C-alpha positions as CSV (number, residue, x, y, z in Angstrom):
1,M,-57.4,33.8,-13.9
2,G,-59.2,31.6,-11.6
3,Y,-59.6,30.3,-8.1
4,R,-58.6,27.9,-5.9
5,T,-61.1,26.5,-2.5
6,R,-58.3,24.8,-0.5
7,D,-56.9,28.1,1.2
8,N,-59.8,30.5,0.7
9,G,-61.0,29.9,4.1
10,L,-64.8,28.4,2.8
11,S,-66.6,25.5,4.2
12,L,-70.2,24.3,3.1
13,S,-70.4,21.7,5.3
14,R,-73.0,21.9,8.2
15,S,-70.3,21.5,11.5
16,P,-70.9,22.8,14.8
17,T,-68.9,25.9,14.1
18,M,-69.9,27.1,10.9
19,R,-73.8,27.0,10.9
20,P,-74.6,29.7,13.2
21,L,-72.1,31.9,11.6
22,V,-73.4,31.6,8.1
23,A,-77.0,31.1,9.0
24,A,-77.4,34.3,11.6
25,I,-76.8,36.9,8.1
26,P,-79.7,35.1,6.3
27,T,-82.8,35.2,9.3
28,A,-81.1,38.9,10.3
29,L,-82.0,40.3,6.4
30,L,-85.6,38.6,6.5
31,L,-86.3,40.4,9.9
32,L,-85.0,43.5,8.7
33,L,-86.5,43.8,5.4
34,P,-90.0,43.1,5.0
35,L,-91.8,40.5,3.0
36,P,-94.9,41.2,1.0
37,S,-98.0,42.2,2.4
38,G,-100.1,38.9,3.4
39,I,-97.4,36.3,2.5
40,H,-98.6,34.4,5.1
41,A,-101.9,34.2,3.9
42,A,-100.9,34.1,0.1
43,P,-102.2,30.2,-1.8
44,W,-98.8,30.5,-2.8
45,A,-95.7,33.3,-2.4
46,A,-92.0,33.3,-1.9
47,W,-89.5,36.5,-1.9
48,M,-85.7,36.9,-2.3
49,P,-83.6,38.7,-3.3
50,P,-83.9,39.4,-7.3
51,A,-80.3,39.6,-8.0
52,V,-77.4,38.9,-5.9
53,A,-73.7,39.4,-6.9
54,G,-70.4,37.9,-5.4
55,L,-66.5,37.6,-6.5
56,S,-65.3,34.6,-7.9
57,G,-63.7,32.1,-5.1
58,T,-66.2,33.6,-2.6
59,C,-69.7,33.1,-1.8
60,V,-73.4,33.7,-1.7
61,S,-76.0,33.8,1.3
62,I,-79.4,34.0,-0.7
63,P,-82.4,34.8,1.9
64,C,-85.4,33.4,1.2
65,R,-88.7,32.9,2.7
66,F,-92.2,31.2,1.4
67,G,-95.6,31.1,2.5
68,Y,-98.6,28.6,1.0
69,P,-102.3,28.3,2.2
70,E,-103.3,28.7,5.5
71,E,-105.6,25.6,5.0
72,L,-103.1,23.5,5.1
73,R,-101.6,22.2,7.9
74,P,-98.6,19.9,6.8
75,A,-96.8,17.2,9.2
76,S,-93.6,18.6,7.9
77,I,-92.2,20.4,5.1
78,H,-88.7,19.5,2.9
79,G,-87.7,21.5,-0.5
80,M,-84.8,22.3,-2.7
81,W,-83.2,24.8,-5.0
82,Y,-83.3,24.4,-8.7
83,F,-81.0,25.9,-11.2
84,G,-81.9,27.8,-14.6
85,S,-85.7,26.7,-14.5
86,P,-88.2,25.9,-11.9
87,Y,-90.3,23.1,-13.1
88,P,-89.1,19.5,-12.4
89,K,-90.4,18.0,-15.8
90,N,-87.5,20.2,-17.6
91,Y,-85.1,18.1,-15.4
92,P,-82.8,21.1,-14.2
93,P,-79.8,20.9,-12.1
94,V,-80.9,20.2,-8.1
95,V,-78.7,22.5,-6.3
96,A,-79.4,22.2,-2.4
97,R,-82.4,20.1,-0.9
98,S,-83.5,19.9,2.8
99,R,-83.3,15.9,2.8
100,P,-80.8,13.1,1.6
101,G,-80.3,12.9,-2.0
102,A,-78.2,13.5,-5.1
103,V,-77.7,17.2,-6.5
104,H,-76.4,18.1,-9.4
105,E,-72.3,17.6,-9.3
106,S,-71.9,21.1,-10.4
107,F,-72.7,21.9,-6.8
108,T,-71.4,19.1,-4.9
109,G,-70.3,20.7,-1.8
110,R,-71.1,24.2,-2.7
111,A,-74.3,24.3,-2.1
112,V,-76.3,24.0,1.4
113,L,-79.9,25.0,2.3
114,L,-79.4,27.1,5.3
115,G,-82.9,27.3,6.1
116,D,-85.7,25.2,8.0
117,P,-88.5,25.0,5.9
118,N,-90.7,24.0,8.6
119,I,-90.6,27.2,9.5
120,R,-91.0,28.7,5.7
121,D,-86.8,29.5,5.4
122,C,-85.5,28.7,2.4
123,S,-82.0,30.2,3.1
124,L,-79.6,29.1,0.2
125,L,-75.8,29.4,0.7
126,L,-73.6,28.9,-2.8
127,G,-69.6,28.6,-2.7
128,P,-67.0,28.9,-3.4
129,L,-67.9,30.5,-6.6
130,S,-66.9,30.3,-10.5
131,T,-68.7,31.6,-13.7
132,E,-70.6,28.4,-14.5
133,L,-72.6,28.7,-11.0
134,A,-74.3,32.5,-12.6
135,G,-77.6,32.5,-13.5
136,K,-81.4,31.7,-11.9
137,Y,-81.9,30.0,-9.0
138,Y,-85.3,28.5,-8.2
139,F,-87.0,27.3,-4.9
140,R,-89.6,24.1,-4.7
141,G,-91.3,23.2,-1.7
142,D,-92.6,19.9,-0.7
143,L,-95.5,20.0,1.7
144,G,-96.5,16.4,1.3
145,G,-98.7,14.4,-1.1
146,Y,-99.8,16.7,-4.1
147,N,-98.4,19.8,-2.4
148,Q,-95.9,20.6,-3.9
149,Y,-94.7,23.7,-5.7
150,S,-92.3,25.6,-7.7
151,F,-92.1,29.3,-7.0
152,S,-91.7,31.8,-10.0
153,E,-89.9,34.0,-8.0
154,H,-86.2,33.2,-8.3
155,T,-82.7,34.6,-7.6
156,T,-80.1,35.9,-10.4
157,L,-76.5,35.4,-9.5
158,E,-74.1,37.2,-10.8
159,V,-70.5,35.9,-10.6
160,L,-67.7,38.7,-10.8
161,E,-64.1,38.2,-11.7
162,E,-62.9,42.0,-10.8
163,P,-64.5,45.2,-8.2
164,V,-67.1,47.5,-10.1
165,L,-64.5,50.4,-11.1
166,E,-66.4,53.6,-11.8
167,V,-65.3,56.5,-13.7
168,P,-66.6,59.9,-14.3
169,P,-66.6,60.2,-18.2
170,E,-64.4,63.4,-17.9
171,V,-61.7,64.2,-15.5
172,V,-60.9,67.8,-15.5
173,A,-57.5,69.3,-13.8
174,G,-58.3,71.6,-11.1
175,E,-61.8,70.2,-10.6
176,E,-62.6,67.8,-7.5
177,V,-63.3,64.0,-8.9
178,E,-64.7,61.0,-7.6
179,L,-64.1,57.3,-8.4
180,R,-66.4,54.6,-6.9
181,C,-65.2,51.3,-6.4
182,R,-68.4,49.0,-5.6
183,V,-67.6,45.3,-4.0
184,P,-70.2,42.7,-3.2
185,D,-70.6,41.8,0.4
186,N,-73.1,38.9,0.3
187,C,-70.2,36.1,1.8
188,P,-70.6,36.3,5.9
189,Q,-67.0,34.0,6.1
190,L,-65.6,36.2,4.0
191,R,-65.7,40.3,4.4
192,P,-64.4,42.5,2.0
193,R,-61.6,45.1,3.0
194,V,-61.0,47.5,0.2
195,T,-58.5,50.0,0.0
196,W,-57.3,52.3,-2.9
197,E,-53.9,52.1,-5.0
198,G,-51.4,54.8,-6.0
199,I,-53.2,57.9,-4.3
200,Q,-49.9,59.0,-2.3
201,E,-49.4,62.0,-4.8
202,L,-52.8,63.2,-5.2
203,L,-54.2,66.2,-3.6
204,D,-56.8,67.0,-1.9
205,V,-57.7,63.2,-1.4
206,S,-60.9,61.9,1.2
207,E,-62.1,58.5,1.3
208,R,-65.6,57.3,2.5
209,E,-67.2,53.6,2.5
210,A,-71.2,53.0,3.0
211,R,-72.8,50.1,2.8
212,E,-75.5,49.2,0.5
213,D,-78.6,46.6,0.8
214,A,-80.5,46.2,-2.3
215,A,-84.0,44.0,-1.5
216,G,-81.4,41.9,0.7
217,A,-78.4,41.7,-1.5
218,A,-75.6,44.2,-0.1
219,S,-72.3,45.6,-1.4
220,I,-69.8,48.1,-0.1
221,L,-69.5,51.2,-2.0
222,A,-65.6,52.7,-1.8
223,L,-65.6,56.6,-2.7
224,L,-62.4,58.6,-3.5
225,R,-62.4,62.4,-3.9
226,F,-59.1,64.1,-5.3
227,R,-58.3,66.9,-7.5
228,P,-56.3,65.8,-10.5
229,Q,-53.5,68.0,-11.6
230,R,-51.7,68.2,-15.2
231,E,-49.2,65.9,-14.1
232,D,-51.6,63.3,-12.7
233,G,-52.4,62.2,-16.6
234,G,-51.4,58.7,-17.0
235,R,-51.4,57.9,-13.4
236,R,-52.7,54.4,-12.5
237,L,-55.4,54.4,-9.6
238,G,-56.7,50.8,-8.3
239,C,-59.6,49.6,-6.2
240,R,-57.9,46.7,-4.2
241,V,-59.9,43.5,-2.1
242,A,-59.0,41.9,0.2
243,F,-60.9,38.8,3.0
244,T,-60.4,38.3,6.5
245,N,-59.0,34.6,7.2
246,S,-58.4,34.4,3.2
247,S,-55.2,35.5,1.2
248,L,-57.8,35.6,-1.8
249,A,-57.6,39.1,-3.4
250,F,-58.9,41.1,-6.1
251,E,-57.5,44.6,-8.0
252,A,-59.6,46.9,-10.6
253,T,-57.2,49.5,-12.3
254,V,-57.7,52.6,-14.3
255,A,-55.2,55.0,-15.8
256,L,-56.5,58.5,-15.4
257,D,-57.3,60.4,-18.7
258,V,-56.9,64.1,-17.6
259,Q,-57.8,67.1,-19.7
260,C,-57.1,70.8,-19.4
261,E,-59.8,73.4,-18.9
262,L,-59.8,74.2,-22.4
263,G,-60.5,70.6,-23.9
264,G,-56.5,69.2,-23.9
265,V,-55.6,65.5,-23.0
266,Y,-52.3,65.0,-20.4
267,G,-52.8,61.5,-20.9
268,G,-53.8,58.4,-22.2
269,I,-56.8,56.1,-20.7
270,S,-56.4,52.6,-20.4
271,G,-57.7,50.3,-17.8
272,G,-58.0,46.6,-16.3
273,F,-58.0,44.4,-13.5
274,Q,-55.7,41.6,-11.4
275,V,-57.0,38.9,-9.6
276,I,-54.0,37.9,-7.4
277,F,-53.9,35.0,-5.3
278,D,-51.0,35.5,-2.8
279,G,-49.9,32.7,-0.7
280,F,-51.5,29.7,-3.2
């Protein structure tokens, strides 16, 4: 289990070719998703997804906007992101900042403040992800002088080691069943491709995908429908996730527990996942 940064296609440097690619996604999300009513007139307010998820080794883009009292007329605005606490007196790790300065070693080369605070944009890019980056992220705005403010609004990052595979509590022979595989889709540089493994001999198979967006945090929902038979008991099915321009891949698997109509059981239960690093 683990991740590597060398071959997964991620680079958080502010190169001329990289910045338009990753910056376009947060901008689009901010335009499509309504900000809280009166955010520009509010004393201090911020908007960002309350929660966002990403697979280990990939990245997450966190769209963020903020507002401040209209009577303030700052010549320029700067900002920074904190991890774990919004208050400087608690000495939280600095994740990223809009002007040159030190950041915590955990985030060196792994965090970029994409947004321009001068236009109230505080969007953040994190990656490659690992479990120690999971937690709460807070933005602090600096309008100069005493006009500095740490917003209580925050995003909680969850780092996953596998896609989320959902199986009904009961699978009955002859009755249609649906499996769901949920995959985070918050990394602009790595778009997930979902495939189902072990389905070749199933009956009445149909597949469908949908994109879900929960307040700026996106995911791909892959659906698999089929009609299990008695001989499918113990058959192992898998949801495999790969990414364009990367050898990074993940797979979650489950062994079918098929019951007959009278309550008999044809197969045992087992589940698990694999993380595949093909080519590392």
